[in-house]
N, C-alpha and C positions, 0 to 999 in steps of 0.2 A: 324563481330566480335561480339560475345555475350557479353552482359553486365551482370556482376555478381552483384546481389542485396545483399547488406549487411544485415545480419540477425539482425536487430535492436531489442533490448530487448522489451519485451511486455510493460514495464512501459512507454517507450517512453520519459523518462526524461533526460537521459544522452547522447543519441545518440550512445551509445556503443552497441555491440552485447550482446546477452543474457548471454553467458559464461563469459564475462568480466564485466557484470553488476549484475543483480539479481541472475544469476546462481551461483555467488560466495557465496551469502547468503544461497542458497538452498543446496549447497554442504558442507557448514560449513567453507569455507575458509575465510569468513568474518562474523562478528556478528553485530548486530544492536546497536552499542555502541556510535555512533556519533550524530544521529539525529532521531527524530520520522519519518521523511520522508523516512528513510531507511526501516522502518517497513511497511509503506504504500506501497511503490513501490515494495518491495520484496513480500509482501502479494498479491498484485494485480497480479504480475507475477506468484505466486504460484497458484492462481485461474486459470490463463490461462493454467498452466501446470497440473492442477488437483492434486496438491501436498498437500494433506490433512495433512501429517506429519508436513511439515513446518508451515502451518497455525496454527495448534494446538500448536506448539512449540513457536510461536511468540505471542500467545494469553495469556494474563496475567492469571495465574492459578485461581484467584478469579472470573474470568469471562468466562473461557473456558467451552465450552459445553461438556457434558458427552457423548462422542462418540469415536470410534476408528479412527485412521488415514485412515485405509483401507475403512471403511464405508463412512467417510467424503469425501475421494477422489472420490469414486464412485458417491456420491450425486452431487459433483461439476461437474464431467464429464457428468452426465446425465442432468444437469441443463441448459445447453446452451453454447454459445460461447461468450467469453469476447472480446470486440471490441476495447475499448478505455478508457484510464485514463487521466483526465485533472485535475491538482492540481491548485486550485484557491488561496490558502493562508495557511500559517502556523503561529500559535500563540503558543509560548513556554514561560512558566513563567520564571522570572528572574533567579531562581535557576536551571533551566533546569531539573526539576523533573516531570513536567506535561505539556501536550501539547494538542492542538486541530488542526485538519487539515480539511479544507473544500475542497471537490473535486467532480468531476462529473464522473460517470461511464456510459458506454454503453455496452450492451450485447444483444445477439440475443437468444431468446427462441422460443418455439412453437407459441407464439402469435405475434412474430415479434421483432423489435428492441425496447429495453427498455432503457430509459435514467433516471438516478437518480442523484440528488444532495445530498451529504451526509456530515455530520460533525462527525468525529470520535475523540475519546479521546485516549490518550496514556500516559503511565507513565514510568519513568526511575527508575529501581530497579535492585539491584544486578549487576550494571555495564552495563545494557542493557535496550533499549527501548522495550516496549511491547504495543500491541494494547489492549485496555480494552473493549470499547463498542461504540455504536453510541450515539451521543447526542440526547436525547429525546425531543420531542415537540419544535424543534428549529425553531424560527422565523428568516428566512433567511435575512429579512430586518433589524434585530436588532443585527446582529453579529458585533464583533469588526472589524475595518477596516483591520487589519492584515490578516483576513481570506479571504480577497478579494484583495490581493496584490502580484503581481508577484515578487516584491522585496524580500518578505519574503521567497518565494520558492527558488529564486536564492541564498539567503544567506544560506539556509539549504543545497542546492546542493553543494555550496562551502565548507561547513563543511564536507560533505560526501567525497568530492574529496580530502580533507586534504591538 
């Protein structure tokens, strides 16, 4: 008897299949109104799907690059294969208007597997969370403890699940 492998979403955070997880954001069935983690996970999956349109839509207009969705999608597709997302921690301000997320990415390009630790900034505006930019000159040893806490990730996943 053949074993059917479940199509787990690229983000790997919910255990759901792509259509029931990040695919809902990509089709517009869900919006990023609950947590900045929704933006991170759905953007990661959009990179995996070479979905430049979604990436530009979830990028805050003040920080969005000047490119077309078609051109951006082509650049992503030619840039390599996304392998893994691991979220280390989430820090949201008390008013839930700004956030930072620390995470690790792995992808394969022509030079081999590349691993990167990132800290990204997010803002809540007009009823939705948006990605703004990467935190510059981040000393990974001086980050708030929330950015290295599985509990903060679980709390945001619980918010998303509603």
